[in-house]
RODO-2510 file (C-alpha; in nm, 4 decimals, decimal comma):
residues 548
     n   res          X          Y          Z
     1     x     7,2389    -2,7423     1,0621
     2     x     6,8859    -2,5033     1,0334
     3     x     6,5984    -2,6059     1,2054
     4     x     6,2377    -2,4671     1,1542
     5     x     6,0873    -2,6255     1,4129
     6     x     6,2199    -2,4378     1,7196
     7     x     6,2212    -2,0876     1,5460
     8     x     5,9576    -1,9852     1,8245
     9     x     5,9689    -2,2012     2,1589
    10     x     5,9810    -2,0364     2,4614
    11     x     5,9589    -1,7113     2,2924
    12     x     6,2375    -1,6829     2,0666
    13     x     6,4986    -1,7806     2,3507
    14     x     6,6385    -2,1234     2,1783
    15     x     6,7937    -1,8925     1,8590
    16     x     7,0872    -2,1032     1,9587
    17     x     6,9237    -2,3799     2,0217
    18     x     6,9090    -2,5148     1,7069
    19     x     7,1088    -2,8226     1,7765
    20     x     7,0644    -3,2235     1,7877
    21     x     7,3132    -3,4902     1,9547
    22     x     7,2842    -3,8197     2,0150
    23     x     7,5314    -4,0002     2,2938
    24     x     7,6523    -4,3914     2,1497
    25     x     7,5867    -4,6105     2,3714
    26     x     7,9685    -4,7325     2,3872
    27     x     8,0824    -4,3540     2,4983
    28     x     7,8398    -4,3649     2,8179
    29     x     7,9256    -4,7414     2,8610
    30     x     8,3229    -4,6488     2,8407
    31     x     8,2743    -4,3616     3,0336
    32     x     8,2111    -4,5816     3,3787
    33     x     7,9042    -4,6850     3,6025
    34     x     7,7542    -4,4956     3,8041
    35     x     7,5946    -4,1190     3,8578
    36     x     7,6825    -3,8140     3,6514
    37     x     7,5029    -3,5490     3,5180
    38     x     7,5142    -3,4064     3,1731
    39     x     7,7026    -3,1115     3,0724
    40     x     7,7482    -2,9161     2,7295
    41     x     8,1097    -2,7770     2,7029
    42     x     8,1322    -2,4796     2,4846
    43     x     8,4878    -2,4026     2,3579
    44     x     8,6008    -2,0408     2,2204
    45     x     8,6951    -2,0375     1,8272
    46     x     9,0664    -2,0140     1,9167
    47     x     9,0006    -2,3147     2,1164
    48     x     9,1838    -2,0793     2,4714
    49     x     8,9012    -2,1234     2,6733
    50     x     8,6019    -2,2704     2,6987
    51     x     8,3016    -2,3312     2,9467
    52     x     8,0828    -2,6556     3,1129
    53     x     7,6677    -2,5904     3,0879
    54     x     7,5300    -2,7970     3,3428
    55     x     7,2548    -2,9423     3,0955
    56     x     6,8686    -2,8955     3,2444
    57     x     6,5380    -3,0478     3,2416
    58     x     6,2565    -2,8370     3,0812
    59     x     5,9506    -2,9831     3,2461
    60     x     5,8566    -3,2743     3,0121
    61     x     6,1202    -3,4296     3,0852
    62     x     5,9472    -3,4979     3,4358
    63     x     5,7690    -3,7653     3,2837
    64     x     6,0583    -3,9345     3,1367
    65     x     6,2334    -3,9571     3,4586
    66     x     6,2313    -4,3194     3,6021
    67     x     6,3748    -4,6225     3,5010
    68     x     6,4449    -4,7336     3,2064
    69     x     6,7047    -4,9443     2,9535
    70     x     6,9257    -4,8690     2,6814
    71     x     7,0049    -5,1696     2,5454
    72     x     7,0508    -5,3994     2,7655
    73     x     7,1695    -5,1413     3,0867
    74     x     6,9297    -5,0778     3,3322
    75     x     6,9148    -4,6464     3,4002
    76     x     6,7993    -4,4241     3,6453
    77     x     6,6877    -4,0592     3,5140
    78     x     6,6295    -3,8205     3,7686
    79     x     6,6289    -3,4635     3,8474
    80     x     6,7858    -3,2723     4,0681
    81     x     6,8189    -2,9098     4,2044
    82     x     6,7796    -2,6299     4,0158
    83     x     6,6862    -2,8680     3,7615
    84     x     7,0384    -3,1075     3,6694
    85     x     6,9850    -3,4397     3,5166
    86     x     7,1389    -3,7402     3,6854
    87     x     7,1830    -4,0463     3,5361
    88     x     7,2824    -4,3703     3,6864
    89     x     7,3911    -4,6577     3,4328
    90     x     7,3850    -4,9787     3,5662
    91     x     7,6254    -5,2707     3,3962
    92     x     7,4541    -5,5209     3,2508
    93     x     7,5925    -5,8123     3,4895
    94     x     7,4059    -6,0026     3,7570
    95     x     7,5181    -5,8166     4,0651
    96     x     7,5139    -5,4365     3,9203
    97     x     7,1486    -5,4790     3,8460
    98     x     7,0579    -5,6903     4,2297
    99     x     7,2267    -5,3901     4,3379
   100     x     7,0634    -5,1158     4,1426
   101     x     6,7323    -5,2827     4,2469
   102     x     6,8443    -5,2799     4,6088
   103     x     6,9118    -4,9417     4,5702
   104     x     6,5751    -4,8189     4,4305
   105     x     6,3699    -5,0000     4,6608
   106     x     6,6052    -4,8602     4,9362
   107     x     6,4780    -4,5397     4,7860
   108     x     6,1579    -4,5482     4,7884
   109     x     6,1591    -4,6917     5,1875
   110     x     6,3614    -4,3711     5,2637
   111     x     6,1181    -4,1308     5,0126
   112     x     5,7834    -4,2951     5,2286
   113     x     5,9795    -4,2874     5,5289
   114     x     6,0589    -3,9456     5,5549
   115     x     5,7152    -3,8419     5,4461
   116     x     5,7970    -3,6545     5,1827
   117     x     5,4830    -3,4315     5,0019
   118     x     5,2726    -3,6911     4,7798
   119     x     5,4097    -4,0123     5,0197
   120     x     5,0325    -4,1245     5,0872
   121     x     4,9228    -4,1046     4,7228
   122     x     5,3356    -4,2273     4,6176
   123     x     5,2179    -4,5528     4,8910
   124     x     4,8938    -4,6002     4,7483
   125     x     5,0118    -4,6358     4,4180
   126     x     5,2726    -4,9048     4,5326
   127     x     5,0003    -5,1119     4,7459
   128     x     4,7431    -5,1076     4,3665
   129     x     5,0440    -5,2268     4,1823
   130     x     5,0014    -5,5530     4,1105
   131     x     4,6447    -5,5346     4,0499
   132     x     4,6686    -5,2119     3,8032
   133     x     5,0292    -5,2031     3,6511
   134     x     4,9485    -5,4257     3,3565
   135     x     4,6092    -5,3257     3,2805
   136     x     4,5738    -5,0920     2,9463
   137     x     4,3962    -4,8010     3,0753
   138     x     4,3371    -4,5053     2,9508
   139     x     4,2439    -4,1838     3,0561
   140     x     4,0051    -3,9517     2,8603
   141     x     3,8960    -3,6422     2,9683
   142     x     3,8940    -3,2210     2,8608
   143     x     3,8502    -2,9710     3,1593
   144     x     3,7371    -3,0624     3,4658
   145     x     3,4298    -2,9768     3,4407
   146     x     3,3210    -3,0217     3,1002
   147     x     3,2070    -3,2917     2,8299
   148     x     3,1426    -3,1342     2,4880
   149     x     3,4186    -3,1349     2,2961
   150     x     3,6487    -3,3899     2,0785
   151     x     3,7281    -3,5975     2,4101
   152     x     3,3579    -3,6225     2,4593
   153     x     3,2660    -3,7466     2,1400
   154     x     3,5663    -3,9927     2,0858
   155     x     3,5027    -4,1370     2,5159
   156     x     3,1019    -4,1639     2,3786
   157     x     3,2264    -4,3376     2,0342
   158     x     3,4280    -4,5949     2,2519
   159     x     3,2065    -4,6615     2,4940
   160     x     2,9089    -4,7462     2,2119
   161     x     3,1715    -4,9161     1,9493
   162     x     3,4496    -5,0916     2,1246
   163     x     3,3425    -5,1297     2,4541
   164     x     3,5772    -5,3411     2,5924
   165     x     3,8587    -5,1173     2,5613
   166     x     3,9126    -4,9815     2,9479
   167     x     3,8507    -4,6384     2,9016
   168     x     3,7540    -4,3947     3,1574
   169     x     3,6371    -4,0483     3,1489
   170     x     3,7917    -3,7875     3,4571
   171     x     3,5407    -3,5150     3,5091
   172     x     3,4702    -3,2794     3,8493
   173     x     3,1840    -3,5042     4,0136
   174     x     2,9381    -3,1729     4,0546
   175     x     2,9715    -3,0654     3,7188
   176     x     2,6751    -3,0169     3,4943
   177     x     2,8077    -3,2359     3,2009
   178     x     2,8519    -3,5447     3,4806
   179     x     2,4900    -3,6240     3,3926
   180     x     2,5871    -3,5814     3,0221
   181     x     2,8281    -3,8280     3,0540
   182     x     2,7728    -4,0363     3,2964
   183     x     2,5097    -4,2879     3,1079
   184     x     2,7709    -4,4506     2,9416
   185     x     2,9629    -4,5522     3,2101
   186     x     3,3452    -4,5882     3,3800
   187     x     3,3366    -4,1908     3,4750
   188     x     3,5532    -4,1412     3,7029
   189     x     3,4955    -3,8219     3,9487
   190     x     3,7877    -3,6210     3,9584
   191     x     3,9632    -3,6247     4,2677
   192     x     3,8380    -3,9865     4,3854
   193     x     4,1227    -4,2496     4,4947
   194     x     3,9906    -4,4277     4,2094
   195     x     4,0864    -4,1613     3,9595
   196     x     4,4400    -4,1208     4,1946
   197     x     4,5648    -4,4359     4,0923
   198     x     4,4255    -4,4705     3,7670
   199     x     4,6005    -4,1551     3,6444
   200     x     4,9362    -4,3265     3,8267
   201     x     4,8629    -4,5929     3,6329
   202     x     4,7610    -4,5191     3,3467
   203     x     4,9076    -4,6113     2,9815
   204     x     4,7012    -4,3494     2,7939
   205     x     4,6222    -3,9749     2,8907
   206     x     4,3902    -3,8203     2,6316
   207     x     4,2701    -3,4933     2,6123
   208     x     4,1406    -3,1819     2,4226
   209     x     4,3527    -2,9291     2,6800
   210     x     4,6449    -3,0095     2,8360
   211     x     4,5142    -3,2825     3,0465
   212     x     4,8154    -3,2656     3,3057
   213     x     4,6772    -2,9070     3,4144
   214     x     4,2542    -3,0061     3,3862
   215     x     4,2823    -3,4187     3,4805
   216     x     4,4905    -3,3741     3,8085
   217     x     4,3284    -3,3797     4,1263
   218     x     4,2823    -3,1074     4,3218
   219     x     4,5487    -2,8870     4,4874
   220     x     4,7598    -3,0458     4,2110
   221     x     4,8748    -2,8172     3,9737
   222     x     5,1415    -2,9733     3,6572
   223     x     5,4272    -2,8557     3,7694
   224     x     5,3965    -2,9749     4,1104
   225     x     5,2496    -3,3241     4,0062
   226     x     5,5072    -3,4234     3,7450
   227     x     5,7936    -3,3055     4,0284
   228     x     5,6476    -3,5410     4,2321
   229     x     5,5009    -3,8378     4,0627
   230     x     5,6975    -3,8342     3,7191
   231     x     5,9264    -4,1013     3,7082
   232     x     5,6136    -4,3243     3,7991
   233     x     5,3594    -4,2205     3,5312
   234     x     5,4056    -4,4569     3,2049
   235     x     5,1705    -4,3347     3,0020
   236     x     5,1322    -4,1780     2,6006
   237     x     4,9905    -3,8660     2,5911
   238     x     4,7514    -3,8020     2,3070
   239     x     4,6294    -3,4151     2,2202
   240     x     4,2941    -3,4432     2,0166
   241     x     4,2817    -3,0395     2,0676
   242     x     3,9380    -2,8668     2,0748
   243     x     4,0252    -2,6661     1,7619
   244     x     4,1521    -2,6527     1,4373
   245     x     4,5523    -2,4684     1,4873
   246     x     4,5826    -2,2188     1,2237
   247     x     4,7563    -1,9317     1,4310
   248     x     5,1261    -2,0076     1,4782
   249     x     5,1124    -2,1608     1,7841
   250     x     5,4265    -2,3183     1,8577
   251     x     5,4954    -2,1693     2,1432
   252     x     5,3008    -2,3562     2,3656
   253     x     5,2104    -2,6521     2,1657
   254     x     5,5631    -2,7522     2,0283
   255     x     5,6777    -3,1316     2,0665
   256     x     5,9517    -3,0547     2,2911
   257     x     5,7847    -2,8388     2,4647
   258     x     5,4682    -3,0561     2,5432
   259     x     5,6141    -3,4030     2,4818
   260     x     5,2616    -3,5353     2,2756
   261     x     5,3440    -3,8967     2,1942
   262     x     5,0409    -3,7512     1,9127
   263     x     4,8392    -3,4855     1,8317
   264     x     4,5370    -3,4586     1,5693
   265     x     4,4860    -3,2958     1,2076
   266     x     4,1711    -3,2427     1,0236
   267     x     4,3233    -2,9827     0,7742
   268     x     4,5963    -3,0885     0,4737
   269     x     4,7888    -2,7265     0,5714
   270     x     4,7214    -2,7897     0,9320
   271     x     4,9145    -3,1071     0,9037
   272     x     5,2186    -3,0086     0,7514
   273     x     5,2469    -2,7307     0,9913
   274     x     5,2203    -2,8842     1,3159
   275     x     5,4611    -3,1509     1,1443
   276     x     5,7325    -2,9302     1,0288
   277     x     5,6709    -2,6216     1,2231
   278     x     5,6173    -2,7718     1,5695
   279     x     5,8460    -3,0626     1,5333
   280     x     5,6024    -3,3631     1,5526
   281     x     5,6558    -3,4943     1,2267
   282     x     5,4791    -3,8753     1,1689
   283     x     5,2837    -3,7709     1,4661
   284     x     5,0703    -3,5672     1,3703
   285     x     4,8062    -3,7667     1,1833
   286     x     4,6033    -3,5892     0,9499
   287     x     4,2807    -3,8143     1,1141
   288     x     3,9838    -3,5385     1,1222
   289     x     3,8480    -3,4112     1,4682
   290     x     3,6267    -3,6326     1,6754
   291     x     3,3549    -3,4450     1,7261
   292     x     3,2856    -3,3698     1,3367
   293     x     3,1712    -3,6783     1,3351
   294     x     2,8473    -3,5223     1,4876
   295     x     2,8547    -3,2121     1,2774
   296     x     2,4889    -3,2804     1,0669
   297     x     2,3090    -2,9245     0,9708
   298     x     1,9907    -2,9012     1,1807
   299     x     1,6877    -2,7056     1,1068
   300     x     1,5354    -2,4630     1,3265
   301     x     1,2017    -2,2816     1,3016
   302     x     1,3496    -1,9611     1,2131
   303     x     1,7284    -1,8958     1,0930
   304     x     1,9481    -1,7994     1,3436
   305     x     2,2424    -1,5988     1,3706
   306     x     2,5732    -1,7385     1,5742
   307     x     2,8138    -1,4426     1,7237
   308     x     3,0908    -1,6296     1,8532
   309     x     3,4252    -1,4266     1,8856
   310     x     3,7416    -1,6139     2,1076
   311     x     3,9208    -1,4318     2,3669
   312     x     4,2175    -1,1599     2,4770
   313     x     4,4647    -1,2612     2,7413
   314     x     4,5121    -0,8907     2,8425
   315     x     4,1630    -0,8259     2,9391
   316     x     4,0669    -1,1151     3,1245
   317     x     4,3107    -1,3437     3,2947
   318     x     4,2779    -1,6895     3,2147
   319     x     4,1228    -1,9882     3,4381
   320     x     4,4382    -2,1606     3,4449
   321     x     4,6500    -1,9549     3,4934
   322     x     4,5045    -1,8141     3,8266
   323     x     4,7950    -1,7270     4,0187
   324     x     4,8947    -1,4487     3,6940
   325     x     4,6723    -1,1096     3,8186
   326     x     4,4884    -0,9099     3,6842
   327     x     4,4390    -0,8183     3,3532
   328     x     4,6618    -0,5473     3,2402
   329     x     4,3569    -0,3889     3,0572
   330     x     3,9687    -0,3537     3,2434
   331     x     3,7098    -0,5392     3,0316
   332     x     3,5094    -0,2881     2,9889
   333     x     3,7335    -0,0172     2,8777
   334     x     3,8558    -0,2695     2,6112
   335     x     3,8574    -0,2516     2,1673
   336     x     3,6758    -0,5830     2,2370
   337     x     3,4394    -0,5075     2,4775
   338     x     3,3361    -0,1700     2,2501
   339     x     3,3323    -0,3493     1,8936
   340     x     3,0495    -0,6272     2,0795
   341     x     2,8577    -0,3749     2,2389
   342     x     2,8462    -0,1693     1,9424
   343     x     2,7257    -0,4699     1,7278
   344     x     2,5388    -0,6419     1,8781
   345     x     2,3253    -0,2736     1,9397
   346     x     2,3733    -0,1757     1,6240
   347     x     2,0214    -0,0362     1,5213
   348     x     2,0167    -0,1661     1,1683
   349     x     2,1377    -0,5413     1,2428
   350     x     1,7817    -0,5196     1,5135
   351     x     1,6136    -0,3953     1,2237
   352     x     1,7618    -0,6667     0,9722
   353     x     1,6638    -0,9207     1,2339
   354     x     1,3430    -0,8085     1,2608
   355     x     1,2744    -0,7782     0,8304
   356     x     1,4383    -1,1331     0,8355
   357     x     1,2501    -1,3279     1,0786
   358     x     1,5732    -1,4243     1,2023
   359     x     1,7340    -1,4514     1,5049
   360     x     2,0848    -1,3865     1,6940
   361     x     2,2714    -1,5953     1,9311
   362     x     2,5751    -1,4520     2,1323
   363     x     2,7685    -1,7535     2,2204
   364     x     3,1128    -1,6060     2,4314
   365     x     3,4361    -1,7512     2,5268
   366     x     3,4562    -2,0130     2,8361
   367     x     3,6728    -1,7366     2,9890
   368     x     3,5052    -1,4071     2,8893
   369     x     3,1777    -1,5370     3,0304
   370     x     3,2455    -1,4103     3,3733
   371     x     3,1958    -1,0280     3,2006
   372     x     2,8646    -1,0883     3,0807
   373     x     2,6619    -0,8426     3,2649
   374     x     2,8646    -0,5773     3,0904
   375     x     2,6372    -0,6206     2,7650
   376     x     2,2502    -0,4952     2,7434
   377     x     2,0733    -0,6926     2,4417
   378     x     1,7672    -0,4248     2,3299
   379     x     1,6401    -0,6434     2,0720
   380     x     1,3897    -0,9381     2,1389
   381     x     1,5889    -1,1424     1,8311
   382     x     1,8905    -1,1140     2,0461
   383     x     1,9942    -1,3879     2,2875
   384     x     2,2839    -1,4507     2,5450
   385     x     2,3662    -1,8709     2,5167
   386     x     2,3414    -1,9856     2,8468
   387     x     2,6707    -2,2001     2,8871
   388     x     2,4922    -2,4204     3,1735
   389     x     2,2130    -2,5332     2,9645
   390     x     2,3510    -2,4629     2,5734
   391     x     2,5587    -2,7037     2,4331
   392     x     2,8178    -2,5341     2,1643
   393     x     2,8232    -2,7797     1,9209
   394     x     2,4547    -2,7850     1,8885
   395     x     2,4574    -2,3785     1,8431
   396     x     2,6999    -2,4522     1,5683
   397     x     2,4719    -2,6909     1,3925
   398     x     2,1624    -2,4945     1,4510
   399     x     2,3032    -2,1737     1,2512
   400     x     2,2692    -2,0629     0,9430
   401     x     2,5383    -1,8075     0,9768
   402     x     2,8624    -1,7295     1,1819
   403     x     3,0168    -1,4388     1,3316
   404     x     3,3546    -1,4652     1,4409
   405     x     3,7016    -1,2756     1,4937
   406     x     3,9677    -1,5734     1,5421
   407     x     3,8305    -1,8467     1,7106
   408     x     3,8989    -2,1736     1,5203
   409     x     3,4975    -2,2959     1,5677
   410     x     3,4935    -2,1624     1,2046
   411     x     3,5975    -2,4578     1,1041
   412     x     3,3577    -2,6294     1,2025
   413     x     3,0363    -2,4369     1,0331
   414     x     3,3021    -2,4757     0,7000
   415     x     3,2872    -2,7996     0,7609
   416     x     2,8902    -2,8205     0,7724
   417     x     2,8682    -2,5948     0,4193
   418     x     2,7536    -2,2716     0,6299
   419     x     2,8679    -1,9767     0,5951
   420     x     3,0980    -1,7416     0,7071
   421     x     3,2102    -1,3431     0,7985
   422     x     3,5297    -1,2973     0,9646
   423     x     3,5548    -0,9850     1,2317
   424     x     3,9303    -0,9623     1,2899
   425     x     3,8553    -0,5785     1,3918
   426     x     4,1825    -0,5838     1,6512
   427     x     4,4056    -0,7806     1,3961
   428     x     4,7288    -0,5931     1,5121
   429     x     4,6883    -0,5865     1,8975
   430     x     4,5714    -0,9783     1,8675
   431     x     4,8961    -1,0944     1,7002
   432     x     5,1207    -0,9232     1,9023
   433     x     4,9633    -0,9772     2,2114
   434     x     4,7692    -1,2900     2,1990
   435     x     4,9235    -1,5325     1,9306
   436     x     5,1408    -1,5144     1,5975
   437     x     5,0414    -1,5500     1,2832
   438     x     5,0152    -1,8809     1,1172
   439     x     4,9935    -2,0643     0,7633
   440     x     4,6060    -1,9376     0,7570
   441     x     4,5534    -1,6506     0,5953
   442     x     4,1653    -1,5101     0,7009
   443     x     4,2128    -1,2488     0,3888
   444     x     4,3593    -1,5044     0,1074
   445     x     4,2247    -1,8663     0,2955
   446     x     3,9911    -1,7834     0,5021
   447     x     3,5422    -1,8751     0,4175
   448     x     3,4163    -1,5740     0,3966
   449     x     3,4233    -1,2170     0,3812
   450     x     3,6651    -1,0113     0,6447
   451     x     3,5339    -0,7285     0,7763
   452     x     3,7131    -0,5118     1,0150
   453     x     3,4882    -0,2258     1,1622
   454     x     3,0937    -0,2769     1,2964
   455     x     2,9208    -0,0728     0,9846
   456     x     3,1066    -0,3249     0,7173
   457     x     3,0274    -0,6302     0,9962
   458     x     2,6636    -0,5596     0,9426
   459     x     2,6393    -0,4476     0,6185
   460     x     2,7774    -0,8033     0,5295
   461     x     2,5396    -1,0035     0,7843
   462     x     2,2486    -0,7847     0,6092
   463     x     2,3832    -0,9168     0,2984
   464     x     2,4134    -1,3253     0,4065
   465     x     2,0157    -1,2580     0,5427
   466     x     1,9003    -1,1482     0,2036
   467     x     2,0539    -1,4030     0,0019
   468     x     1,9368    -1,6924     0,2314
   469     x     2,2606    -1,7244     0,3920
   470     x     2,4562    -1,9352     0,0860
   471     x     2,8257    -1,9696     0,0439
   472     x     2,9066    -1,8013    -0,1798
   473     x     3,2641    -1,8052    -0,4577
   474     x     3,5396    -1,8541    -0,3691
   475     x     3,5014    -1,9262     0,0112
   476     x     3,2993    -2,3087    -0,1006
   477     x     3,6180    -2,4443    -0,3026
   478     x     3,8550    -2,3198     0,0059
   479     x     3,6298    -2,5381     0,2388
   480     x     3,6902    -2,8097     0,0511
   481     x     4,0630    -2,7951    -0,0567
   482     x     4,1238    -2,7681     0,2980
   483     x     3,9271    -3,0308     0,4730
   484     x     4,1013    -3,4062     0,3804
   485     x     3,8227    -3,6164     0,5312
   486     x     3,4528    -3,5154     0,5099
   487     x     3,1594    -3,6940     0,6696
   488     x     3,1584    -3,9914     0,9397
   489     x     3,5116    -4,1764     0,9986
   490     x     3,6862    -3,9245     1,2315
   491     x     3,6405    -4,1361     1,5452
   492     x     3,7228    -4,4698     1,3828
   493     x     4,0794    -4,2944     1,2421
   494     x     4,1699    -4,1259     1,5191
   495     x     4,1155    -4,4415     1,7931
   496     x     4,3305    -4,6810     1,5121
   497     x     4,6277    -4,3935     1,5593
   498     x     4,6243    -4,4301     1,9005
   499     x     4,6034    -4,8057     1,9710
   500     x     4,8646    -4,8330     1,7122
   501     x     5,1027    -4,7075     1,9430
   502     x     5,0763    -5,0225     2,1033
   503     x     5,2733    -5,0032     2,4767
   504     x     5,6137    -4,8272     2,3006
   505     x     5,7282    -4,6058     2,5367
   506     x     5,7117    -4,1993     2,5592
   507     x     6,1058    -4,2392     2,4932
   508     x     6,0409    -4,4295     2,1889
   509     x     5,7761    -4,2639     2,0114
   510     x     5,9399    -3,9158     2,0215
   511     x     6,0731    -3,7644     1,6958
   512     x     6,4635    -3,9027     1,6402
   513     x     6,5861    -3,6631     1,5603
   514     x     6,4931    -3,2559     1,4051
   515     x     6,1767    -3,3504     1,1736
   516     x     6,2814    -3,0263     0,9350
   517     x     6,5672    -2,8949     0,7814
   518     x     6,6090    -2,5298     0,5822
   519     x     6,8658    -2,4674     0,3589
   520     x     7,1522    -2,2862     0,5332
   521     x     7,1223    -1,9183     0,5502
   522     x     7,3754    -1,7267     0,3497
   523     x     7,6758    -1,6166     0,5866
   524     x     7,7402    -1,6596     0,9765
   525     x     8,0154    -1,4761     1,1621
   526     x     8,1478    -1,5204     1,4295
   527     x     8,0379    -1,2895     1,7531
   528     x     8,3350    -1,1360     1,8556
   529     x     8,2511    -1,1693     2,2925
   530     x     8,1459    -1,5112     2,3344
   531     x     8,3607    -1,7002     2,1020
   532     x     7,9724    -1,8338     1,9126
   533     x     7,8719    -1,8775     1,5919
   534     x     7,5838    -1,5864     1,5353
   535     x     7,2442    -1,6888     1,3708
   536     x     7,2234    -1,5401     0,9971
   537     x     6,8624    -1,5463     0,9380
   538     x     6,7116    -1,3743     0,6609
   539     x     6,3145    -1,3005     0,5385
   540     x     6,2028    -1,5058     0,2419
   541     x     5,8639    -1,5612     0,0952
   542     x     5,7347    -1,5013     0,4843
   543     x     5,9834    -1,7558     0,6557
   544     x     6,2590    -1,7514     0,8080
   545     x     6,5858    -1,9109     0,7471
   546     x     6,8203    -1,9559     1,0413
   547     x     7,2057    -2,1381     1,0876
   548     x     7,3670    -2,2277     1,3804
***
């Protein structure tokens, strides 16, 4: 069958992965009980030759390894060398199950006695097992040093409205934001013994960012943590997101890559995109972003324009990819730097700010902050926000106009009815080197005028000041259509969706099969050498059709 939810995963390396298979329990049992691996037998079309390919695990599968049950049969799934899958299926007889329990116990003792890496944390897990295993523990967090996005607002709501829920916020004890979240109680310091144990025993891991990249103890990366402790963790993973997804982020967010059990959407088009294009099906829920509950416009003494661009991965090395090496393009040599330096130093803009009595606040992206010292600001009406003392959401609530390139925060200000100016000056580079285009076209769907040069951007900003920051048509109607929910209730809807997951295992929660089939492509021709059918592909109305 043709699959639309696999097109963009793994950088287009899954051209021939548009298939789905189930192995009936009866067939597994008929193969005998013991240890076996999974192999895919590929036959030539002439039937003369075949090849067995060992099925290997991707990283998300490490959180599904360990003990489980298929029907009445216990099993143990492990991942060996070269990421090969090994399944130990156990007969349902009492003797076989007792033998399996003894094997598991002996295996754990061997791991501890040989002092394999991580053995102390593993030993502590088993010592705390009688006390923590039966608890319902929700771990919530963002980046390891922040409390200001959807996770913070969701945790705050729980501690105010659902106090009996055992929800805990994880943050670096040295972070300035620790004092912000501490008054709500149940805050775990990153790396503490309690944090480590609650992480292993947690039933739900809820985050605005990749939780296993930011909420694991110091000294661990996501890969290392899942390799060592994947068979111990039993959590459901919920992605609150840190903004509305409108670009094509399937290569990083697809359900088969991230294995999220629930993902939150705020826009009608966004939810459909996540469900069909990213493989989440009904696990993409249209509940609204928790931080939207706190979005209320606040008046300031002087109107303020908020300049908030996003970052570029080819001019800075991401904080979560420290081993990636230096960026390909020096920051000061980039088009990004030249555009925003010219915009911030434009004489007409400075004069207009003074004439209309308006301030401009430059709020850089998290990844750009180390380079802020390169910008020189001459106008007293233009200021650079200090991220240590200035909250992103507060800056948005106080602005009268937002200017941004591709940052998804423009949805937040549109949600509040604040006008926008889009400045996608390097669109070709951005969608060739940073993201791929998604379902949302700024020119056709955006909530403000699109300006691709400094001159047109300055002219539109001045025009917005002259008309006293009103939202013009058709941008007002576009925003009204996009958002499914306006006003309060986002946190409560998200809570109910997460709570409804119950204690189901991650295996149960995953999509049972392909979530989006397409019409078959026109014709499929065999490859002469490989003996496989080639994937014919045509483009129709901006969407690809593929058949495997």
